[in-house]
KEVEX-326010 format. One record per residue (C-alpha): residue number from 1; x, y, z; chain; residue in three letters. Coordinates in Angstrom, 3 decimals, always signed. Each point is the difference from the previous one (the first is absolute). Last residue first. Example, Ala and Ser with C-alpha at 12.3 -4.5 7.8 and 13.67 -1.06 7.14 Angstrom:
! residues 2
seq; c1; c2; c3; mol; type
2; +13.670; -1.060; +7.140; A; Ser
1; -1.370; -3.440; +0.660; A; Ala
//
This chain:
! residues 178
seq; c1; c2; c3; mol; type
178; -16.336; -23.581; +14.910; A; Gln
177; -2.797; +2.060; +1.501; A; Asp
176; +1.549; -0.270; +3.485; A; Thr
175; +2.812; +2.398; -0.948; A; Ser
174; -2.714; +2.476; -0.840; A; Leu
173; -0.749; +1.693; -3.324; A; Ile
172; -1.502; +3.413; -0.536; A; Gly
171; -1.834; +2.131; -2.519; A; Met
170; -1.270; +3.577; +0.031; A; Thr
169; -1.822; +0.930; -3.189; A; Phe
168; +0.228; +3.542; -1.340; A; Thr
167; -2.759; +1.849; -1.822; A; Asn
166; +0.660; +2.358; -2.891; A; His
165; -1.117; +3.589; -0.477; A; Trp
164; +0.087; +1.736; -3.351; A; Arg
163; +1.957; +2.552; -2.033; A; Gly
162; +2.897; -2.212; -1.008; A; Asp
161; +0.681; -1.095; +3.554; A; Trp
160; -1.497; +1.005; +3.361; A; Trp
159; +0.538; -2.882; +2.422; A; Leu
158; -1.984; -1.012; +3.096; A; Ala
157; -3.489; +0.424; -1.451; A; Asp
156; -1.363; -2.849; +2.123; A; Arg
155; +2.334; -1.976; +2.221; A; His
154; -0.819; -3.679; -0.236; A; Glu
153; +0.600; -2.681; +2.567; A; Gly
152; +1.633; -3.267; +0.965; A; Glu
151; +0.582; -1.519; -3.426; A; Val
150; +1.976; -3.202; +0.484; A; Arg
149; +3.640; -0.644; -0.837; A; Phe
148; +0.939; -3.611; -0.775; A; Gly
147; +2.533; +0.376; -2.840; A; Cys
146; -2.747; -0.616; -2.580; A; Lys
145; -1.953; +2.845; +1.632; A; Glu
144; +2.999; +2.311; -0.276; A; Tyr
143; +0.436; -0.871; -3.677; A; Val
142; -3.709; +0.592; -0.666; A; Arg
141; +0.226; +3.425; +1.705; A; Arg
140; +3.038; +0.874; -2.114; A; Ala
139; -1.876; -0.762; -3.237; A; Arg
138; -3.021; +1.947; +1.270; A; Pro
137; +1.984; +3.267; +0.109; A; Asn
136; -2.680; +2.662; -0.543; A; His
135; -1.534; -0.942; +3.366; A; Glu
134; +3.158; +1.134; +1.755; A; Phe
133; +1.955; -2.360; +2.230; A; Val
132; +0.856; +0.425; +3.665; A; Glu
131; +2.199; -2.330; +1.974; A; Leu
130; +0.283; -2.147; +3.110; A; His
129; +2.365; -2.628; +1.409; A; Val
128; -0.886; -1.611; +3.328; A; Arg
127; +1.633; -2.387; +2.490; A; His
126; +3.684; +0.926; -0.169; A; Leu
125; +2.858; -2.330; +0.841; A; Gly
124; +2.536; +1.974; -2.052; A; Ala
123; +1.535; -2.961; -1.816; A; Asp
122; -3.032; -2.303; -0.379; A; Glu
121; -2.966; +2.356; -0.118; A; Phe
120; +1.399; +3.145; -1.607; A; Ala
119; +2.430; -2.007; -2.173; A; Tyr
118; -2.870; -2.165; -1.279; A; Arg
117; -1.890; +3.184; -0.862; A; Val
116; +3.022; +1.367; -1.886; A; Ala
115; +0.512; -3.217; -2.004; A; Leu
114; -3.704; -0.308; -0.828; A; Arg
113; -0.175; +3.603; -1.197; A; Thr
112; +3.106; -0.413; -2.165; A; Ala
111; -1.510; -3.111; -1.623; A; Glu
110; -3.286; +1.754; -0.660; A; Met
109; +1.750; +3.071; -1.361; A; Gly
108; +2.046; -2.094; -2.415; A; Leu
107; -3.005; -1.896; -1.348; A; Gly
106; +0.594; +1.278; -3.538; A; Lys
105; -3.017; +2.300; -0.366; A; Gly
104; +1.816; +3.258; +0.675; A; Tyr
103; +3.800; +0.213; -0.378; A; Ala
102; -0.067; +2.621; -2.819; A; His
101; -1.963; +2.274; +2.357; A; Ser
100; +2.777; +0.347; +2.553; A; Val
99; -1.120; -1.758; +3.131; A; Leu
98; -1.196; +1.388; +3.297; A; Val
97; -0.524; -1.800; +3.263; A; Ile
96; -1.363; +0.992; +3.354; A; Arg
95; -0.427; -1.667; +3.354; A; Phe
94; -0.751; +1.265; +3.489; A; Gly
93; +1.148; -1.793; +3.135; A; Val
92; -1.534; -1.612; +3.067; A; Ser
91; +1.348; -1.711; +3.107; A; Arg
90; -2.449; +1.997; +2.168; A; Asn
89; +2.613; +1.503; +2.306; A; Asp
88; +2.601; +0.001; -2.778; A; Glu
87; -2.030; +2.177; -2.347; A; Asp
86; +2.218; +0.248; -3.096; A; Leu
85; -1.110; +2.748; -2.365; A; Asp
84; +1.741; -1.646; -2.936; A; Asn
83; +0.524; -3.278; -1.880; A; Leu
82; +1.036; +1.009; -3.496; A; Val
81; +0.200; -1.480; -3.483; A; Val
80; +1.802; +1.722; -2.840; A; Glu
79; -0.080; -0.176; -3.745; A; Gly
78; +1.363; -1.596; -3.172; A; Val
77; +3.762; +0.432; +0.510; A; Phe
76; +1.899; -2.347; -2.333; A; Ala
75; +2.004; -3.065; +1.108; A; Gly
74; -2.235; -2.466; -1.849; A; Asp
73; -2.849; +1.450; +2.040; A; His
72; +1.008; +2.203; +2.937; A; Leu
71; -2.389; +1.461; +2.553; A; Ile
70; +1.756; +2.617; +2.114; A; Ala
69; -0.734; -0.546; +3.671; A; Trp
68; -1.047; +2.309; +2.807; A; Asp
67; -0.406; -1.230; +3.573; A; Ala
66; -1.428; +2.312; +2.643; A; Arg
65; +0.282; +1.022; +3.650; A; Asp
64; +3.778; -0.359; +0.339; A; Asp
63; +0.932; +2.583; -2.619; A; Ala
62; +3.684; +0.059; -0.963; A; Gln
61; -0.569; -1.706; -3.345; A; Arg
60; -2.071; +2.981; -1.184; A; Val
59; +2.787; +2.558; +0.516; A; Lys
58; +1.763; +0.358; -3.357; A; Ala
57; -3.129; -0.959; -1.956; A; Leu
56; -1.893; +2.896; +1.542; A; Trp
55; +2.770; +2.506; -0.751; A; Ala
54; +0.224; -1.190; -3.626; A; Arg
53; -3.759; +0.291; -0.422; A; Val
52; -0.090; +3.484; +1.505; A; Gln
51; +2.915; +1.145; -2.165; A; Gly
50; -1.622; -1.266; -3.205; A; Glu
49; -3.055; +2.020; +0.901; A; Thr
48; -3.259; -1.591; +0.959; A; Phe
47; -3.575; +0.577; -1.082; A; Thr
46; -2.838; -0.783; +2.325; A; Ala
45; -3.412; -1.027; -1.306; A; His
44; +0.627; -3.739; +0.277; A; Thr
43; -3.323; -1.822; -0.189; A; Gly
42; +1.721; -3.389; -0.240; A; Thr
41; -1.707; -0.988; -3.251; A; Leu
40; +0.389; +3.499; -1.420; A; Arg
39; +3.686; +0.292; +0.891; A; Arg
38; +0.742; -3.403; -1.538; A; Ser
37; -1.830; +1.066; -3.147; A; Glu
36; +1.882; +3.310; -0.183; A; Glu
35; +3.473; -1.548; +0.355; A; Asp
34; +2.131; +2.854; +1.430; A; Arg
33; +0.429; -1.606; +3.432; A; Leu
32; +0.859; -3.284; -1.718; A; Met
31; +2.735; +1.619; -2.094; A; Ala
30; +1.582; +1.555; +3.093; A; Trp
29; -0.198; -3.275; +1.927; A; Glu
28; +1.624; -1.922; -2.843; A; Gly
27; +2.821; +2.504; -0.413; A; Asp
26; +0.509; +0.415; +3.753; A; Phe
25; +0.283; -3.698; +0.837; A; His
24; +3.700; +0.141; +0.997; A; Glu
23; -0.940; +2.521; +2.692; A; Pro
22; -1.866; -2.622; +2.024; A; Gly
21; -2.896; -2.433; +0.187; A; Leu
20; +0.739; -3.288; +1.761; A; Pro
19; -0.219; -2.743; -2.626; A; Val
18; -3.166; -1.826; -1.017; A; Leu
17; +0.689; -2.608; -2.667; A; Thr
16; -2.638; -0.902; -2.522; A; Val
15; -0.709; -2.987; -2.210; A; Arg
14; +0.137; -3.075; +2.266; A; Glu
13; +0.322; +1.988; +3.213; A; Gly
12; +2.997; +1.292; +1.907; A; Val
11; -0.244; +2.368; +2.941; A; Leu
10; +3.056; +2.104; +0.881; A; Thr
9; +0.298; +0.743; +3.705; A; Arg
8; -1.076; +2.832; +2.246; A; Gln
7; +2.149; +0.127; +3.098; A; Glu
6; -1.566; +3.114; +1.495; A; Gln
5; -3.513; -1.075; -1.013; A; Phe
4; +0.359; -3.521; +1.378; A; Ala
3; +1.646; +1.503; +3.098; A; Ser
2; -3.109; +2.108; +0.534; A; Ile
1; -2.118; -3.081; +0.458; A; Met
//
């Protein structure tokens, strides 16, 4: 399992390519982290400095408990997809994805999600991939459901955003669901 994360490979789909995230993706990553709609949909309260982002990108490929990819469409950075919080004992991993807002509604996130989930099951030999999605992001929830994720639970009032509480849905997919 860990070797699949240490030797992370490029994943090629019909319209997106997932390449290991690194320093060469700074401009796209920086723009994405400043995209207000992307921040809202992911519930990102934190703000990052240019130095923090550069430092993260310089070391992210060295991690052996996660896989981070830049999502490229026609060669341009449109987001990132991540398998993180690897639990080797239970063959489980977390999932997250974020796109820049101009990439919404084009099927790019769905394709990137399918590629990453396939990698988790086929390359890494994992059994479970799980995620959280906010109730104010129904588009993402529909994408996850189309990719085979099932709602496993709901966390009430899990996110404070724009002066009100929002629930979070926990979703998961198993290697046996395919």
